[in-house]
N, C-alpha and C positions, 0 to 999 in steps of 0.2 A: 307635542310628539310627532315628528316628521310622518307623512304618509307616500305610499307608493299608488301611483295609478295604474290599474289593472285593463288594460285597453281592451284586451279579447273579451271580459267578463263586466266591463263597464261599472265598477266601482272601486273606491279608496280602499285601502288596508294599512294599518299601521304598520311601519316600517320593522318594528321589533318582532311583531307577530308573523311578519313575512319571512324573515331572517329565521326564525325559529321552524317554522313548517316548510320552509324551500327544501332544506336537508332532509325531510322526513317523508314529504311524499309532494306531489304535482297540485299546483294550486286549483285544477279542474278537479281533485279528489276531494279537496276542502270543500267545495262549493257544493260538489253532486253527491257527497255523504249525506244519508237520511240519518243527520245527527239530531238527537235530543237530548236534553239535561233539564232535571227539574221538570220534566213534562213539557217542555217548549221545544218547538221544532226551531233549531238553531238555523238550518239554512234557509229560513224565511226571515230571519232576523239577525243580521249580520252585527247589529250594536250589542246586542244581547250575546253572541257569540264572541266577540272581541273583548268583552268584559271577563271572560273566563280566566282563571289562571292556570297556569301550565300544567299544575297538578290536575285540576278539575278537568282539561282536554284530555291528558293522557288518560284519565279513568275513563274518559267518553267515548274515545276514539280505540280504548285497548292496548294503548302502548305501555301502560300500567296493568297488568294483568293480576295484580294482587298476590304475587308469588314470592314477593318479598316480606321478611318479617317485618310489620308494621306497628305503630304504636297508635293504633287506630286511627284518628284525624288529626292526629297532634303532631305538632314538630318535635323533632328532638333536640335537646340541648347536650351539646358536646364539646370537649377542650380540643381546640384546634393545634394538630402536629405538623402540618405540611407548611412548607415555606413558600408554595406558589399554587395556583388553580392551573386547571387544564388550558387555560387561555395566556398562561404564563404571567399573571398579575401576582405580585409579592404581596404575601400575606404574613400578618403578625402570629408567631408560633406562641402557644402557652397562654391563647386567649379564648373566650367561650364562644361558641359560635351557634346559630339557629337558622333556619329556613324562614325567612318572610314571605310569606304568598303576596302580600300586598307590593311589596317591591320586587317578587318574582326574582329574589335574589338571596344568598347566604349573608349575614350581616354577622360581622366580627366585632366582638367588644374593644373597648379602647386599652391600649396598654397601660399595664398598671391601674386599672380602672376596675372597681367593683362592679359586678351585677345583684340585681337584688332579686332573690326566689322566695317564693312564697309557698311552702310544702303544704299539700293538702293530704295526700294518701301516701304512705310507705308500705310497699311488696315486693315480691321476690317471685323471680321466674328462672328455672331451669332451662337452658339452652345447647344444642349441640351445634358446632358450628363446621361447615363442610368447605375446607379452605381450595379445593378442586374446584368447587362449583359456586363458592361465595354465596353460601346461604345457610340458612338454618333448617336441615330437614325433620328437627325434632324440638319441640317445646312444650313444657309443662304447662299447668294451670297457672295463673297468679294467685300466689298466697299470700297471707298476711300475719301468720303464725308459723313458727317452725315446729308446731304440733299437727298441721296438717299435713295431710298426704299428697304430696304433688303428682297426680296423676299425669302422664304425659302423651303425645301424639302417636307414639310407637306401640301404647296399650302395656306400658310399665309403668315406673316413677321415676321422677329424678332423670329422664333420660337416660337412664342407665348409670347415672353417677354413683360410684361406689363411697360409701361414707365409713369412717369407724375403724374398728378391726379387719373389716372385710377388705381393706386397702392391704393389707398383708400378705393376702392370697393371691393377688393378681399376677400374671408374666408381664414382662418387660412389653411385649407387644400391647396387652391390655393400658398397663400405664399410660403408655403414649397415646392411646386412644382417648384415657381418660382427660386429656389435656385438652381437648376438642368441646368438653362437656363443662361449663360454667355455670354458677348462680349469679344471675343480675339483681340487682337490687334496683327497684322502680321506684321513683319517687313523682309523683305528680304534683302539679302546682302552675302558680303564675310567674312570670318573667316579665321583669322591667329590667332595660337598659339603654345605655347610649352607644352606638357601633358606628361602624362604616361598612360598605358593600366592600367587595374585591376591588372595585373601580374606583373607591374613595368617596361616594355618595354618603352624606350623616344621614343616618337614621335612628329614629327613637321607637323604641318598643314599650310599650307599657301594658302589664297585665297581661300578658299572652298565655293563656293555655298551653302547656309544653310537659314533654316527659323528659326527666333526666335519668337515663339510665347507666349505671355503672356496675363495674366488676372490679378485680385486681386491687392494686393501690388505692383506688378511689371508692372501694367499697367502705373501708372504714370510717374516713371523715364525716361523711354526712350522718352515718349510723351513731356514731359518738356523739355527735352535735344533737340529733334528736333523743337521743338518752338523755343526755343534760338537761333539754327541757322539760322530758319525763320527770327528772329528779326534782326540779324547781314545780313541780304540778302545774305545768304551763301546756297548753294545747298549740301543736306546733304551726296550725293556721291562723294563730292569732300573734305570730312574730314572722318578721322579713329576714332571711340569711345574705349575709353579705359574702359573695362568693370572688376569692381570687385564685392563684395557683402558684404552686413552688415549683421551681425548677430542680429537676435532680439527674444523677446521673450515674449509671452503673456502667464500668467501662466505658464503650465508645456508644453506649445506648442511652441516650437523653430522653428523658419522660417528664410529664408535668401531673401534679398531685393536686386535688383540690385543697383549698385554704378557707376554712368557713368561719364568720363570726357572726354573733346574733345582735340585730338592733334592739337596742333597750326598749323602744317604745312597742307597745301591744295595740295590735289593730284588731276592732270588734268584728264578727263575723256578721256579715249582712245577706239578705235575701239574695243578692246577686252571687255571693261566694256559696251559697246553698245550692244554686242553678250549677256553679261550677263542680260542685262536690259530687251532685248528681250525674252529672257529664262525665266526670272522671271513674263514678262507679259504672256506669253503662258501659265504659269502654273496658273496663277490667271483666264486666261481667260477660259482654258479647264474645272476649276472646276465651275465656274460660267455658263458654259453651261450645266453641268451635274446637277446644282440643277435647272435651269431655265426649264430643261424637266420634273424634277421630279415635279416641280411647275404646270406645264401645265397638267401633267397626274393626278397629285390629284385635280385639279379643274375641269378638265373634270369628274371624278369619282363623285364628290361632285354634278355636273351639272345633271349627269345621275340619282343620287339619289334623286334628287329634283324632276325631272320629274316622276321617279316612284311614288313618294311619291304624287307626284300631281294626277298621274291616279287612284291610290289606293283610294287616299280621294274621288275623283270622283265617282268611282264605289261603295264606301260604301254610297254617298249620293242618287244615282240614279243609281242602276246597270242595270235597263231596259233600260233606256235611252243609257247608255255607250254601253251595248252589242248589242242593236239593231242598233247603228249607222255603 
């Protein structure tokens, strides 16, 4: 990899790192920041600092402030729908994509080539999307059974999503707002695939822990596949799913739907698999603790507001009695 000599500071820096940082801050800022990561002082160990991925550096410097909904520390498997990236590189549409921290780039699966996905956990989460701010102001706990009550970060359930016959009572404005609240299927598992980066570099991904989060038209295909495995009395993590896509068109709108087949070969559950299962469950539990705390806080505020309103009403009704007591 090409390096750039920083004359004023007396050391070399990878060209890739230089180009990444130079748009964000000055070189002196990079060197003089008292950066620590994993308990190590990075300002005294340039080699260790340069070994960090962009994700790690963003978290360390506060560029990633954690405000975006994330999948814990997991990259998210998606279907690519854009024909080019921000740099103008042509992209394959209708293929699967994943961010590879080792390549520090998104990797796109080969056209007409299946990717292999081994599911470990199937769960659900309600989230409300704010298009104006491009974020998710409300999310529910992650739940695995429809019998569970998915409390949310606003202090209610399902982020306010109305289900069943109650929908008939909604006004048109409420119906429009409901479209921003969706139930997502979260499938945690291991991904293997052959692909390329946007610039054409070949990349192989093998057993990468990922989150596949789907909704809408892609909610059903994976659900039906997992249900079929249950019907065969087969555990989902003992099987590999081959994922491709089907191109669909509705008017001028083109979209892609997941197409799934199950490999015949069964895979034995290993000690390493148990570690992956524990990691996935830890991520789910961490998110649920976060949401539960916000639920408690929101309800505590509601209780205080109700008590305040009660006092105000009482004062308005009989101020002399209240003030004299």
